[in-house]
N, C-alpha and C positions, 0 to 999 in steps of 0.2 A: 076984898079984904084979905090981907096976908095973915096966915096962921103963924103963930110963934111957938117955938119949942125950946126947952131948956136942957140942961145937962141930965135931968132926971126923966126926960121923955122916953117912953117905950116905943117899940115898933108899932104896937097896937094904937098908941096915941097918934102916931104920924098918919096912919091910914084911916083913923076914925072918920066915919061919914063919907068916905070915898067909895065909889063903885068901880072896881077894876075888872068887871066882867068883860071878857073879850080881849083882855090884855095878857101878854105873855112875859114872864119874868124868868131869868136864870139867876140862881143864887149859888155861888161857889162856897164851899166850906160850911154847908148846912148839915153836917153830921152832928154838930153839938153847938151849944152856946148861942151867941148872937145870930149865927147863920140860921139855926133852926127857928128862932123866934122871928127873924125877918121873913123867912119862908112862910111861917104860920100866919103872920100878920097879912102878908100879901094874899095868901090863899083865903084867909078870912074875909078879905075885901073882894073876893071873887076872881082873882087872877088865876090864870093857868101857870103853875109854878113848876120849874124844872130844877132839881137839885143834883147836879152831877158830882161824881167823886171817884176816887180810886177803886172803891169796892161797892158797886151798885147793890150787891146782895146785903151788905151791912147797912145801907141806907134804906132798905125796904121797910124796916121797922119805923124809921123816922117818917117815911112817906105815909105809912098806915096811920101813925099817930096824928099827923097833920090832917089827913083826910077825916079821921074820926072826930078830932077836936073842932074842925071848921065846917064839916058837912060838905066840903068841896072835894069832888072826886078827880078834879083836874090837877093832880100833883103826881109828878113822875121823877124818875132818876135816869142817869145815864153814866157811861164810863168816861171819866176824864181824869188824867193824872197831870197836874200842872207842872210836875217835875220832869215831864217828858214831852218835848215840843211836838213830836210826831203824834202823840196821843191828843194833845191840844188841837192840832190841825185837823185830825180825823174827827174828833167830836164836833168842832165848830163847823167843819165842812158838811158833815152829816146833818147838823141842825139846819144850816142854810138850804141844803137840798130838799128839806121838807116843804119849803116855800112859806113857812110861817113867818109873820113879822115878829120882831123882838122889841118889846117896849121898855124893858128894864133889864140891865145887866148889873148885878150886884157882885163886885169882885171882893169877896169877903175872906176867902181861904188864905191861909198863910201858915208858915212854920217859923219857929223862933228858938234861938239858943240851942241849936242842934250841934252834935259833934260834926267835925269837918267831914263832909262828903260832897259828892258831885251829882249833878243831875245826869240823865241819860245822855245829854249832849256835852257833858263835861264842865258845866258851869257850877260854881259854888252853890250848894243847895238852897240856901235862903234867898240869895239874889235871883237864882234861876227860877225858883218856884213862885216867890212872892211878887217879883217884878216882871221877869221875862215871860213866864207862863201866862200871866194875865194880859200882858201886852199883846202876845200872839193870839190869845183868845179873842180879845177885842178886835184885832185886825181882821181875823177870819170871820168874825160874826158881823162885821160892818155891813154887808149887804142886807142881813136880816134887821139890823138896827135902822138902816135907811128905810126899809119897808115899814118898820114901826113908826119912824118919824113921819112918814107920809100918811100913816093910819092914826093920827091923833097925837103923836109925840113919842119920843124915846129918850131914855136917860141911862147914863152909865155912872155908877157910884163905886168909887174905889175907897175901901176902908184901909186905914193904916193904924199903926201903933205909935207909941212915942219912942220907938227904937232909934229914930234919927237923932234923938237927943243924946244917945249914948255914943253913937259913932256915925259918921257919914259913910256913904258908899265910896269905897276907894276905886275910882274909875281908872287909876293907874295900875291897879292889881286886883280886879274884882273877884278873881278866882283864888286868891291867896297863894299864888305860885312862888312869890318871892318874899311875901310878908307873913309873919307869924299869925296863925289863925287864932282869933279870940271869938268864941261863939257869941 
């Protein structure tokens, strides 16, 4: 029997009644908002949850809050800057090296309406962080996701905004080198 969810469903609604014990999830952008509540819901259902970010020290309070509110001690953080592809590769490769399967990758982090700036590799920051960073993360985590798939299933969830309704990505000039930048 398929479960149905609507626009007002919460993360807790989605995992209600599920036992995610033994499952591993990575949730990007879990320093606030939807990311925190997604990580909390997954931890509440028993998953081992990893919430990487640019400042693991700042995420320590989120980790402790989730542990306290769910009773799940399997919540951790790690260093990941989606605006620096070297950081993304290092984080993902280190995760793969642990040998753990990855059952859920929730690509939630993102930046929006920022002043014009570039990522460490010279990409426009919103495109580089929101799209390229997560693409490289997925690609480097693929061996762990394949282990997760062999261990009962794996899922990749990519959250997005309605920003595409404002403007398409200009593949002719994604870094705004010849086009006027409009955040």
